[in-house]
N, C-alpha and C positions, 0 to 999 in steps of 0.2 A: 502494500497502498504504497502510495507516496506521501509525501510531506501537507499538496492542497489539497490530497484527498481526508487526511487526518482536518486541518481545519476545517474542513466542509462539514467533517463529518462534526467536529464538534461546537459548532454556531450552530448549524441542524437540532441538534441537545442539547444546546441554550436553549435558542430557541422556542423549543417542546414544551420547558418548559418556564420558562419567560410570557412567552408570546411571542408572534413575529412582527413586532411593530419596533423592538426595535434595529439602526442599522450597525450590526458587529465586526469587525475589521480583528486583522490581529492582534491591533496598537487598542481593542475596547477594553481600558480597569473596567476588574469584573465587577468590582466593588464601584464607584466613584461610577462612574457611567452605565450601569447598569441599574446599579442604586438596588445590590443586593443588600438582605438581610442576612446574619450569621447562618439562618433556619435553611432560609433559600439556597445561601452559596454549597450548602449540603448533601441540598435536593440537588441541584448538577451535578457533584461532583459524583451522586452515589449513580445518579442518569451517565453522567458518562463510564463508570466503571463499569458497569452494567454494559450499558453498547461493547465498547471494547473490549469487558472480557477480559478486566485487566484492576488490577488496584492502586490506589498514589499514599503513598504511607503521609500516613497524619504531621511525619515534621516534614513533608515540600508544602505541603501547603502554607504556608505563610511565601516562599520566595513564589508564586504562582497567585501574581497582578493581576497579570492581561491577558485574552483569550491567545496569546500566543504562546506566554508563555504556560500553559496548558498543553499546549498544539506537543508541544514539544516533551512536556516530563510523561505524557502521548507516545509519544516516539520513542522514548526513551523507555520505555513501561516495556513495552511491544519486542525493542533489541532485546532485555533480559530474560523477556517473559518464555 
């Protein structure tokens, strides 16, 4: 799976949780730009973990600020899985 394809799937997963009205790019800040609270962020993460059949370690959550960061974490998790 290519990085662009993974990014598109991450965006689709986020939109399935928060709705399609947000324009989401790799630079979109998950908390600030999408106005998500911690519960909504966890819902997004759980949805993405299920979709990609992977686990994102809790210690990496603080490193994930943008959608691009989340995409890179998914790519990294799939390489080690």
